[in-house]
N, C-alpha and C positions, 0 to 999 in steps of 0.2 A: 518530429524533432521530438526527440526522449528527452523531457527534464533531468536538472541534476538533481541526484537528492537533496532531501530539504530535512537540516532538526527539527523537528517537535516536540511539545511539551503535550503529556497525554493522562488525563487524569481517569482511572481506573470505576468506569461506570458500579460496577461491583462491591469497589473495598476501599475507593477513595484513595489509595496510593495517583501521587504521580509520580512521572519519573520519563527518561529523556527519550526518544526514538526516534525511526525519521520513514521518512517516508518518500517515494517519486508522485508531484500532482501526474503525468503525465507520463506515455508508454505508447512507444511507435515499430509497432513490432514489423512494419514494411521498411524499417529500418535499420531495428535491433533483429535480434535473434533469442530474445527471454523467453525461460521456458515458464511449464503455470505454477512448476515450485518459487522460480521469482517473484513472476507477478504477484502470486499471497504474500510472497515477504514486503512487497512494494507498497499494498495495499491493507493488511494489519499492523496491529502492536499490541505483544502479548506483554502485559503486566507480569512482573519478574516476581511479586509480592504475592498471588494469585492463579497465574495463569490465567488468565478470562483475556480471550481473545476483544480487540474493540478492533471496526473497522470503520479503514479512513477510505475516504471518495475519492478512486483517481480516474481518471479518464484514458483507454486503450484503443489504440487505433487499431484496428488488425490486420492479418496481412494483405484482405482485399481491401483494405483502407477503412472501413466500416469500422465509424465509432463504437463504443460497446463498453457498459459496468460490467467489472470483477464483477467471477458468481458470489452471492451474499451466501 
């Protein structure tokens, strides 16, 4: 099952700005047909002040049923 989106607060490690964003703790590609761009959106937060991308750990189950972590 793909988990529902969750709102999170993120503190940018580059500039210190605190902002709200979202992510999905897990994505199951056996059940949902999300593309690479969407997985990128689910697993990253981009600081609105400086543009720094913060990686957020999520769990992905690929189409073959293998548990993987998104590319970093």
